[in-house]
C-alpha distance (Angstrom), angle and dihedral (degrees) to the residues before:
residue distance angle dihedral
M1 . . .
T2 3.75 . .
S3 3.81 121.1 .
E4 3.79 89.5 -110.0
S5 3.79 94.2 55.0
V6 3.81 91.4 44.9
G7 3.80 88.0 53.4
I8 3.77 92.3 52.0
L9 3.76 95.0 44.8
S10 3.80 95.4 49.0
S11 3.75 139.3 56.4
P12 3.83 118.4 -93.0
D13 3.80 87.8 -120.9
R14 3.80 97.4 76.3
S15 3.81 92.6 -174.4
S16 3.80 92.3 61.2
S17 3.80 98.1 39.4
P18 3.82 122.8 105.0
S19 3.78 115.4 -103.3
L20 3.78 122.2 -96.9
T21 3.82 88.7 -109.6
E22 3.78 90.7 57.4
Q23 3.81 89.5 50.1
I24 3.79 91.4 52.6
V25 3.80 93.7 48.3
H26 3.80 94.2 44.1
E27 3.80 104.6 46.6
L28 3.80 91.5 167.3
Y29 3.79 89.3 60.4
T30 3.82 89.0 54.5
T31 3.81 90.5 52.5
N32 3.81 89.0 51.6
Q33 3.79 89.7 51.3
I34 3.81 90.2 56.4
F35 3.79 88.7 49.0
N36 3.81 90.7 52.9
E37 3.81 94.9 42.4
Y38 3.78 95.0 54.1
T39 3.82 103.3 29.7
G40 3.79 105.1 40.2
V41 3.81 92.1 -126.6
T42 3.80 111.1 157.7
S43 3.78 115.6 -114.6
Q44 3.79 131.0 178.5
Q45 3.78 111.8 -107.1
I46 3.80 117.2 -133.3
R47 3.79 106.9 -122.9
S48 3.78 130.1 -177.9
P49 3.82 114.8 -133.6
G50 3.78 91.9 -119.1
K51 3.81 96.6 51.9
R52 3.80 119.4 104.3
Q53 3.79 122.5 -107.3
L54 3.78 118.8 -107.5
T55 3.75 119.5 -96.9
I56 3.79 118.9 -124.2
E57 3.80 91.0 -102.3
E58 3.82 92.2 51.5
S59 3.77 92.9 46.8
L60 3.78 89.8 56.5
V61 3.81 89.0 56.2
T62 3.79 99.6 41.7
T63 3.78 99.3 43.7
N64 3.78 114.7 112.6
D65 3.81 94.8 -157.2
P66 3.84 109.7 112.3
K67 3.82 90.4 -168.7
R68 3.81 94.5 69.1
V69 3.80 111.6 124.5
C70 3.81 115.3 -117.4
N71 3.83 111.3 -93.1
S72 3.78 103.2 -180.0
N73 3.81 92.1 101.6
N74 3.80 95.0 27.1
F75 3.80 99.2 113.1
R76 3.79 96.4 50.5
E77 3.79 92.8 42.0
Q78 3.80 91.0 48.5
L79 3.81 91.8 53.7
D80 3.80 91.5 45.9
L81 3.78 89.9 49.7
E82 3.79 92.0 50.1
L83 3.80 91.5 49.2
I84 3.78 90.7 50.9
S85 3.78 99.3 41.6
S86 3.81 102.1 37.2
P87 3.83 114.6 100.4
A88 3.78 113.4 -108.0
I89 3.82 114.1 -120.6
T90 3.76 112.2 -165.1
I91 3.78 113.5 -143.3
P92 3.79 116.7 175.9
S93 3.77 115.2 -124.2
P94 3.80 121.8 -163.8
L95 3.78 90.6 -152.5
L96 3.81 95.1 54.2
P97 3.81 109.4 108.0
S98 3.80 115.8 -122.3
S99 3.84 90.8 -125.4
F100 3.80 91.8 57.5
S101 3.81 113.3 107.8
S102 3.80 123.4 -119.1
S103 3.81 90.1 -117.9
S104 3.81 90.5 71.3
S105 3.76 89.7 54.1
N106 3.77 89.5 49.7
I107 3.80 90.5 54.9
I108 3.81 91.0 53.9
D109 3.78 90.8 45.5
S110 3.78 91.0 49.8
L111 3.78 91.7 53.4
S112 3.78 89.7 49.0
S113 3.79 92.7 51.7
S114 3.80 94.5 52.0
P115 3.83 119.0 114.1
C116 3.81 89.8 -102.3
T117 3.79 124.6 91.1
P118 3.85 108.3 -62.7
L119 3.80 115.0 -102.8
P120 3.82 115.2 -102.5
E121 3.79 116.9 -114.1
D122 3.81 94.8 -110.0
V123 3.84 90.8 52.9
R124 3.80 89.5 50.1
N125 3.79 90.0 51.5
W126 3.82 91.0 49.2
L127 3.79 90.8 51.4
S128 3.80 90.1 50.4
I129 3.78 90.7 55.2
F130 3.85 91.5 45.5
L131 3.81 93.0 51.4
A132 3.78 91.1 50.5
M133 3.81 92.2 56.1
S134 3.80 126.1 99.1
N135 3.80 118.8 -106.9
D136 3.81 92.4 -100.6
D137 3.79 92.4 50.9
R138 3.80 90.7 47.7
S139 3.82 90.1 54.0
R140 3.80 92.3 50.3
A141 3.80 91.1 46.3
T142 3.81 91.0 50.8
E143 3.81 91.2 50.0
A144 3.79 90.4 49.9
L145 3.82 90.7 49.6
I146 3.81 91.7 52.0
R147 3.81 92.5 47.8
T148 3.79 88.9 50.2
C149 3.83 90.0 53.9
S150 3.81 93.9 43.0
T151 3.78 93.4 100.1
N152 3.81 92.2 53.7
T153 3.81 112.2 70.1
L154 3.79 93.6 -171.6
Q155 3.80 92.0 56.0
L156 3.82 92.6 47.9
N157 3.79 90.6 48.7
H158 3.80 90.1 50.4
I159 3.82 90.8 51.9
K160 3.80 90.2 48.5
N161 3.81 92.3 51.2
Q162 3.80 91.1 49.4
I163 3.82 94.0 49.4
E164 3.81 101.0 41.9
P165 3.82 97.9 71.4
Y166 3.81 91.0 58.8
F167 3.82 89.6 63.1
Q168 3.79 96.6 45.5
R169 3.80 115.2 105.2
D170 3.78 131.2 -177.0
F171 3.78 94.2 -132.6
I172 3.79 93.3 179.8
R173 3.79 91.8 57.2
D174 3.80 97.5 35.9
L175 3.82 98.5 46.1
P176 3.80 120.5 80.5
R177 3.79 108.6 -90.5
E178 3.82 93.0 -111.5
L179 3.81 92.0 55.3
A180 3.81 93.1 44.5
L181 3.80 90.1 53.3
H182 3.81 90.2 46.7
V183 3.82 89.1 56.6
L184 3.80 94.2 45.2
K185 3.80 94.6 51.0
Y186 3.83 89.9 70.7
L187 3.82 92.2 59.3
P188 3.80 122.1 93.5
A189 3.79 112.6 -101.8
N190 3.81 94.6 -110.5
D191 3.84 90.1 54.3
V192 3.80 90.9 51.3
A193 3.80 89.3 50.2
R194 3.81 91.1 51.2
A195 3.79 92.7 45.4
S196 3.80 89.5 55.4
R197 3.81 88.4 66.1
T198 3.80 94.3 58.5
C199 3.78 99.1 86.7
R200 3.78 143.6 -34.8
S201 3.80 94.7 -86.0
W202 3.80 93.7 49.8
Y203 3.80 90.8 44.3
T204 3.80 90.7 58.3
T205 3.80 94.6 45.8
C206 3.80 96.0 43.0
N207 3.81 91.5 52.6
D208 3.79 94.2 58.1
I209 3.82 110.5 140.3
L210 3.81 95.5 -136.8
L211 3.82 91.2 49.6
W212 3.80 92.1 56.7
K213 3.78 91.2 41.7
R214 3.82 88.9 58.1
I215 3.82 90.6 47.3
C216 3.80 91.2 51.3
H217 3.80 92.6 47.5
R218 3.81 90.7 49.4
K219 3.80 90.2 52.3
K220 3.83 92.3 38.7
V221 3.80 91.4 -120.1
P222 3.83 110.6 158.1
L223 3.79 123.5 -137.3
K224 3.79 108.2 -95.9
Q225 3.79 110.3 -134.6
L226 3.80 99.7 177.7
P227 3.84 123.1 89.0
T228 3.82 112.0 -88.5
I229 3.78 139.2 -170.9
F230 3.83 88.5 -106.2
D231 3.82 96.6 57.3
D232 3.83 95.3 99.8
T233 3.79 95.0 47.6
I234 3.82 107.1 35.5
D235 3.81 115.7 53.4
N236 3.81 95.9 179.6
Q237 3.80 104.3 88.3
W238 3.82 94.1 -156.2
K239 3.78 93.0 48.3
R240 3.79 88.1 48.1
S241 3.81 90.0 52.3
Y242 3.80 90.7 51.5
A243 3.81 91.7 49.5
C244 3.82 89.2 52.6
H245 3.82 89.3 49.2
K246 3.82 93.0 52.9
H247 3.80 90.5 46.8
L248 3.81 88.6 51.3
E249 3.82 91.3 51.9
Y250 3.78 89.2 52.9
I251 3.81 93.7 49.7
W252 3.84 92.2 51.0
Q253 3.78 90.1 54.3
H254 3.80 105.5 31.0
G255 3.82 110.0 9.7
Q256 3.79 109.8 135.2
P257 2.89 125.1 -131.6
L258 3.79 102.5 23.7
P259 3.82 113.6 -112.8
E260 3.79 114.7 -81.7
P261 3.82 104.4 -97.8
L262 3.79 120.3 -119.1
V263 3.82 105.2 -139.5
L264 3.81 118.3 -158.5
R265 3.81 118.4 -169.1
G266 3.78 125.1 -174.4
H267 3.82 115.4 112.7
E268 3.83 94.4 74.9
D269 3.81 109.6 -148.3
F270 3.80 97.5 -25.2
V271 3.80 124.4 115.1
I272 3.80 119.4 -99.5
T273 3.79 101.7 -132.4
C274 3.81 101.9 179.1
L275 3.80 136.8 22.1
Q276 3.82 134.9 -166.9
F277 3.81 129.4 -176.4
D278 3.82 130.1 178.8
G279 3.81 100.4 173.8
K280 3.81 94.1 -95.2
R281 3.78 104.7 48.1
I282 3.79 137.4 28.9
V283 3.80 120.0 -148.5
S284 3.79 117.2 -163.8
G285 3.81 124.4 -173.6
S286 3.78 123.4 -163.1
D287 3.77 143.7 -176.4
D288 3.82 85.7 -110.8
N289 3.86 84.3 86.9
S290 3.83 93.7 -108.9
L291 3.77 143.4 96.2
K292 3.79 125.3 -147.6
I293 3.80 129.1 -153.3
W294 3.81 113.6 -150.1
S295 3.81 126.5 -164.5
I296 3.80 115.5 -134.9
A297 3.81 91.6 -157.6
T298 3.82 96.1 55.2
G299 3.79 101.9 21.7
K300 3.81 89.6 -132.7
C301 3.78 135.4 119.4
E302 3.82 108.3 -99.8
Q303 3.79 98.4 -175.6
T304 3.79 139.0 6.8
L305 3.80 110.1 -153.0
I306 3.80 108.9 -146.8
G307 3.81 123.6 176.1
H308 3.79 109.8 89.2
N309 3.80 116.0 106.7
G310 3.78 93.2 -152.2
G311 3.77 140.5 35.8
V312 3.80 117.8 -58.8
W313 3.81 108.7 -120.7
C314 3.81 104.8 172.3
S315 3.80 140.8 16.7
E316 3.80 143.9 178.4
M317 3.81 131.3 -169.9
T318 3.81 141.5 -157.1
D319 3.80 129.4 -174.7
D320 3.80 92.0 -77.5
L321 3.81 108.0 10.7
I322 3.80 139.2 62.1
V323 3.81 121.6 -158.5
S324 3.81 119.6 -161.0
G325 3.80 135.2 -177.5
S326 3.78 124.3 -156.5
T327 3.78 147.4 -174.6
D328 3.82 85.9 -107.4
R329 3.86 86.1 77.5
T330 3.82 94.2 -115.3
I331 3.78 136.8 109.7
R332 3.79 117.7 -143.5
V333 3.81 128.8 -160.2
W334 3.82 114.6 -152.5
N335 3.80 133.9 -169.0
I336 3.79 104.7 -120.0
N337 3.81 94.0 -150.5
T338 3.80 100.6 45.6
G339 3.81 101.7 24.1
V340 3.82 90.4 -130.4
C341 3.82 117.6 146.6
Q342 3.79 104.7 -124.0
H343 3.81 99.9 -179.1
I344 3.79 139.0 14.3
L345 3.80 110.8 -157.1
Y346 3.82 112.4 -151.6
G347 3.78 126.0 -172.4
H348 3.80 111.5 87.1
T349 3.80 115.2 101.2
S350 3.80 96.5 -155.3
T351 3.82 141.1 26.6
V352 3.80 116.0 -37.2
R353 3.79 99.9 -129.7
C354 3.82 105.8 175.0
L355 3.81 142.6 17.9
A356 3.81 135.2 -164.3
L357 3.81 121.1 -168.4
H358 3.80 128.0 -158.8
G359 3.79 117.2 168.7
D360 3.81 107.8 -50.4
I361 3.82 93.6 -21.3
V362 3.78 122.8 92.7
V363 3.81 124.5 -170.6
S364 3.80 118.9 -154.8
G365 3.79 131.0 -162.8
S366 3.79 122.4 -160.3
R367 3.76 143.7 -173.4
D368 3.81 85.7 -112.2
A369 3.86 85.8 78.6
T370 3.82 93.8 -115.0
V371 3.79 134.3 114.5
R372 3.79 117.9 -147.2
V373 3.81 132.2 -168.0
W374 3.83 121.7 -147.0
N375 3.81 140.7 179.5
I376 3.81 106.6 -129.6
R377 3.81 93.6 -161.6
T378 3.79 96.0 56.0
G379 3.81 99.7 22.8
E380 3.81 89.6 -128.4
R381 3.79 122.6 148.5
L382 3.79 106.0 -130.0
H383 3.81 105.5 180.0
M384 3.79 143.6 -0.8
L385 3.82 118.7 -149.1
S386 3.80 114.5 -159.0
G387 3.79 126.7 -179.3
H388 3.80 109.8 93.3
T389 3.78 115.7 104.9
A390 3.80 97.5 -154.2
A391 3.81 139.8 32.7
V392 3.81 117.0 -47.3
R393 3.83 107.5 -127.3
C394 3.81 104.3 177.4
V395 3.81 138.6 17.0
C396 3.82 136.9 -173.3
Y397 3.80 130.0 -170.0
N398 3.81 130.2 -173.8
G399 3.81 100.2 176.2
K400 3.81 93.6 -90.8
Y401 3.79 109.2 44.1
V402 3.79 130.6 36.0
V403 3.81 112.3 -152.7
S404 3.80 119.7 -165.9
G405 3.80 132.6 -176.1
A406 3.78 122.2 -160.7
Y407 3.77 146.9 -179.5
D408 3.83 88.5 -102.6
H409 3.85 86.5 80.7
T410 3.84 93.0 -111.1
I411 3.79 139.7 107.7
R412 3.78 118.4 -146.8
V413 3.80 128.5 -158.3
W414 3.81 115.0 -152.1
L415 3.76 138.5 -170.4
P416 3.82 96.0 -147.0
D417 3.82 96.8 -165.1
Q418 3.80 88.5 59.9
E419 3.82 94.2 34.7
R420 3.79 85.8 -132.7
C421 3.81 131.0 139.3
V422 3.81 106.7 -136.0
H423 3.83 97.7 -179.7
T424 3.78 136.4 19.2
L425 3.80 107.3 -161.7
E426 3.79 110.6 -151.3
G427 3.77 126.9 -178.7
H428 3.79 108.8 90.9
T429 3.76 114.7 104.4
N430 3.79 96.9 -156.2
R431 3.80 141.3 30.5
V432 3.82 118.9 -43.9
Y433 3.81 109.4 -129.7
S434 3.81 106.8 168.2
L435 3.80 139.6 32.4
V436 3.81 138.1 -178.1
F437 3.80 123.2 -174.4
D438 3.81 129.0 -174.2
G439 3.81 98.7 179.8
K440 3.80 93.0 -94.0
H441 3.78 106.8 41.4
I442 3.79 130.2 43.1
V443 3.80 116.1 -157.8
S444 3.81 117.7 -166.7
G445 3.79 130.9 -170.5
S446 3.78 122.2 -158.8
L447 3.76 144.0 -176.5
D448 3.83 86.4 -110.8
C449 3.87 87.1 78.8
M450 3.80 89.9 -114.1
I451 3.81 130.2 121.1
R452 3.79 114.8 -158.9
V453 3.80 129.7 -164.5
W454 3.82 116.3 -150.3
D455 3.79 135.7 -171.3
V456 3.81 106.6 -126.0
E457 3.82 95.3 -154.1
Q458 3.79 97.9 46.4
G459 3.79 97.1 31.9
T460 3.79 91.1 -135.7
C461 3.80 132.0 133.4
I462 3.80 110.0 -112.5
H463 3.80 100.9 -179.0
Q464 3.79 141.0 4.1
L465 3.80 109.8 -146.2
T466 3.78 109.0 -152.6
G467 3.78 128.3 -177.6
H468 3.79 107.7 82.0
L469 3.79 116.9 103.1
S470 3.79 101.4 -154.0
L471 3.82 145.3 12.3
T472 3.81 117.4 -25.7
S473 3.80 102.0 -131.9
G474 3.81 101.0 -178.7
M475 3.79 140.6 9.3
Q476 3.78 138.4 -178.4
L477 3.80 127.5 -167.1
R478 3.80 124.1 -154.0
G479 3.79 113.2 177.0
N480 3.79 104.6 -52.5
I481 3.80 93.6 -23.8
L482 3.80 117.0 99.8
V483 3.80 124.3 -168.4
S484 3.82 117.0 -162.9
G485 3.79 130.5 -173.6
N486 3.77 119.3 -157.9
A487 3.78 141.0 -168.2
D488 3.82 87.3 -118.9
S489 3.86 86.2 78.7
T490 3.83 95.2 -109.1
V491 3.78 136.0 109.8
K492 3.80 119.4 -149.5
I493 3.80 131.8 -163.5
W494 3.82 116.0 -149.9
N495 3.78 139.2 -176.0
I496 3.81 104.2 -136.4
E497 3.81 92.6 -164.7
S498 3.79 93.2 60.8
G499 3.80 97.1 24.3
K500 3.81 90.7 -130.5
C501 3.78 128.4 137.5
L502 3.81 107.0 -123.4
H503 3.79 99.2 -174.2
T504 3.78 140.1 0.5
L505 3.80 110.2 -150.7
T506 3.75 99.0 -141.8
G507 3.80 139.3 110.4
R508 3.79 129.9 102.6
N509 3.83 91.5 -36.0
K510 3.81 96.1 52.4
H511 3.79 123.1 116.1
A512 3.79 113.6 -76.3
S513 3.81 92.5 -138.8
A514 3.82 141.5 5.5
V515 3.80 119.4 -19.8
T516 3.81 107.5 -125.1
W517 3.82 102.0 -172.3
V518 3.82 142.6 -2.2
Q519 3.78 133.3 -161.6
V520 3.81 135.7 176.6
V521 3.81 117.3 -134.7
M522 3.83 121.2 175.8
N523 3.83 104.8 -45.2
Y524 3.79 95.1 -23.7
V525 3.79 139.9 88.2
V526 3.80 116.6 -139.1
S527 3.80 116.3 -161.5
S528 3.78 132.3 -178.3
G529 3.75 126.9 -158.2
D530 3.75 148.7 -162.3
D531 3.81 84.9 -115.2
G532 3.82 91.8 73.6
T533 3.81 98.1 -106.6
V534 3.79 138.5 112.5
K535 3.79 113.8 -151.2
L536 3.81 134.0 -163.3
W537 3.82 121.3 -143.4
D538 3.79 135.3 179.2
L539 3.81 108.8 -107.0
N540 3.81 94.1 -153.6
T541 3.80 100.4 46.2
G542 3.81 103.3 21.2
D543 3.82 90.3 -128.2
F544 3.78 120.8 150.4
I545 3.82 111.6 -115.2
R546 3.80 107.4 179.2
N547 3.79 147.9 -57.0
L548 3.79 113.0 -84.3
V549 3.82 95.9 -174.3
A550 3.78 131.1 19.3
L551 3.80 116.1 174.1
E552 3.78 119.7 -140.0
S553 3.78 88.0 -116.7
A554 3.81 94.1 45.0
G555 3.78 108.1 146.9
N556 3.78 90.5 14.0
G557 3.81 102.8 74.7
G558 3.80 100.7 -58.0
V559 3.82 113.9 135.3
V560 3.80 135.4 -171.1
W561 3.81 102.4 -152.5
R562 3.79 103.3 -179.7
I563 3.81 140.1 6.9
K564 3.79 133.3 -164.2
C565 3.80 123.9 -173.2
T566 3.76 139.9 -169.9
D567 3.80 123.2 -177.3
S568 3.79 89.6 -92.7
A569 3.81 105.7 34.7
L570 3.80 146.5 34.1
V571 3.81 123.0 -147.0
C572 3.79 121.9 -172.7
A573 3.80 135.1 177.8
A574 3.78 112.2 -138.9
G575 3.78 141.6 175.0
S576 3.77 138.8 121.8
R577 3.78 142.5 -94.2
N578 3.81 94.6 -134.2
S579 3.84 103.9 38.7
T580 3.81 92.8 -100.3
E581 3.83 91.7 121.7
D582 3.80 131.1 40.7
T583 3.80 116.6 -117.6
K584 3.79 107.1 -108.2
V585 3.77 148.2 144.7
I586 3.82 115.7 -118.7
M587 3.80 124.6 -162.4
L588 3.82 128.2 -169.3
D589 3.82 116.6 -166.4
F590 3.83 112.4 -156.1
D591 3.81 96.7 178.7
R592 3.82 109.3 112.7
T593 3.80 97.1 156.1
T594 3.81 99.4 67.6
I595 3.80 115.1 92.5
C596 3.79 110.0 -138.6
S597 3.78 113.7 -137.0
């Protein structure tokens, strides 16, 4: 678990918090911690007999009571209140100058009437002289007093403790609300949650809806619309969404037992070649010439899409349409609700090997060495891009550029509206099998064991990423972090800005054979392998966390071909190469905060 999530899931007083092992064993306790962290509900802290008691300062931080009165200015305000409210006792002083006002005498009298030990007469006389001085003389007298005490550490420490409270300010309470929120938005979410437990004023400010909306947007946490277990305790919908997100992170890493898998069977012993998942439906395509639409809610097959005369090799999906490419050289557009084929797109003269969807435009790559652009709403072919001299294996499209990788060892960058190739990227010495494109960088993986990073505008190679020993089968790019899975059984994490390998996910827990697919979800890397397992890794450290799926025939012919993840679920297509495992789709649902109606 990341340091941030540990901070949120534990008490600020680390010495009195339960160990991480206890949190893993007692998942319910972890859920209660999230309740306390985000709601301010008081909970009893578990404390070992030998642990020290909290200091006053620590207790102000670790309290869960949102009704606590602000104490950041308490010392100064208390003294001012005592000076104002204490009865003035006039005691004549022979040393008091006649020009000195009666208010100065009242100050001395107020100090004398405080609950502390009364001031001796000589101290009162000294104070009278000090108050009668000019500002310059007071400064010199103060300096002389400090120098006099310089040999006595206890006296200096006492002076320091008396002075410090006068310079303490509750900036959150004293600043205009807009400025206070501007300061708080730079804090990590777990620090904001802890700060909300300081006092009533901070609780109100730290629970501002816009503040938590900014935090969620910064962390890319979506607003959760469904009923959750936090609904009765957290009113702020964005803060509630973030609490659900942190709980979800914990369940991915530590949830015991693993979620009960939903197993969907339907393609018999054929290979599942492509997989799509939108959180509600799963679409699986197979070399049995069909696609199947599965409902997450019922666990049943809603539609079987039959029409292709060859194996389905690629697919894409929108909210209401499915697009599929086949060895029969056609592309079909299906209605996801009715299963009706709305369009058959003819034009390719060989297998349609890859698809890329952006809005209503789909780009297809084929073994006929061409790239074609289609409108899936009208079924119209818009453009044909010719230039490759061998099969096109992978395509990407961002609405402006089409990027294609082919068996002719090159990557081409196209402006589809002009049907013009603007860059031919040469450098690989073998077939290009995989591409990722973020609008600025193109990353290509090849059978030559090399991964190259290209600038799409300049058409130049920025970095050559070396380290893999075989074909790069899958990649995913998040910001400047690239995750690559390779047939050499390893997964690597790279920084494409520096060109450095940050982590190699290997060791005794690595895949036993080729990595088939990789995906990044939250702060984790999920990888599937030819060894029949799906593994979870920490994206930031590269550490192995645990196996999420292990087929019964793992290591004996079982294969996980494809995976698709959302923040709350994992879907994988599995089977075997020797009939030791049934072909099936497996789903794990990690969401334990949503209340099912």
